[in-house]
C-alpha angles and dihedrals in degrees: 000000000000113000121233125223116201114201115199102195134132095208107091095194090059090046091052093049094046093045089059094046095050097042089052088051090057101262131128105238126209128179138199132170105214141050090234091059092044090057091050092050094047088053097045108026107017114206125215092244136002124220102200124190116210098215100068128145116253108359105028124222096262092055091042088054093050092050094046089052089059091062106025146029095205114137117275126195115190112223114194149144090228115102105177122123093236092056090052094048094047091050093052094043093057091052112278112147095208143358131223124188124213129272092051139163113253088218090056093050091050089049091052091047091051091048095050093046092046090056096044096049101040109120129200129231104239129350116315120196126160122193119200121177092332095316113119116205111193114198098188093050095036092223140116131212138170114233110309093341126123116284119253121206113211122197115279096261092043089056094046090053092047091047092053089052091046093052088055098036113172093020125100116240119196122231088250092053091050092046091054095044097047105027099028131239090285093060111125099194134103137256091255087078091065092053091050093051092047090054091051091050091052091049094052096039104042109203097017103155099238106147122200110224100201116233091011115051139254140326130192114218130353120320 
């Protein structure tokens, strides 16, 4: 099935250029110019991935991202002219999977879309469940629960990061290893992204045994 990219961007010239790029790369491309319209499309005709500009009229991109996350776990890549650390952190904390700063390379953007879709659509052969110190991480259902408690569904990237740690429970994984495992070798981000996602996982899953090993990386469960 052809995957659909929804661009939420009020600059028509950027939309026209990216439409040509993504259609040439084999994607179905859709465009809207406001956060309000993006929310309607996600509810009625969900795309495979959303490219979401921060500087939108009306509901800005950050608020649109927050509202999309309340109804869907589809991949979201923030697309913005802002380049401050706080903007990146806020975008990731409210549920974005990735962050691209303008001006950007169309080839880089296509690579990021491929990476985020690859991670969100990978399927396993047979049921995969890992239990670590009472925490049950279910790959097929993409949820996490403690004991008999209610399941919690993290964002796609949060779950992928947690699953990478769970598959290597007791071992320390560096930020670079986690970036490669979760975002792919063609990810152009920075290790700060890993820290933000770990913080979000800890916030959603209070008590999850993710240990920070200073100067190295992270470990799930005891060594």
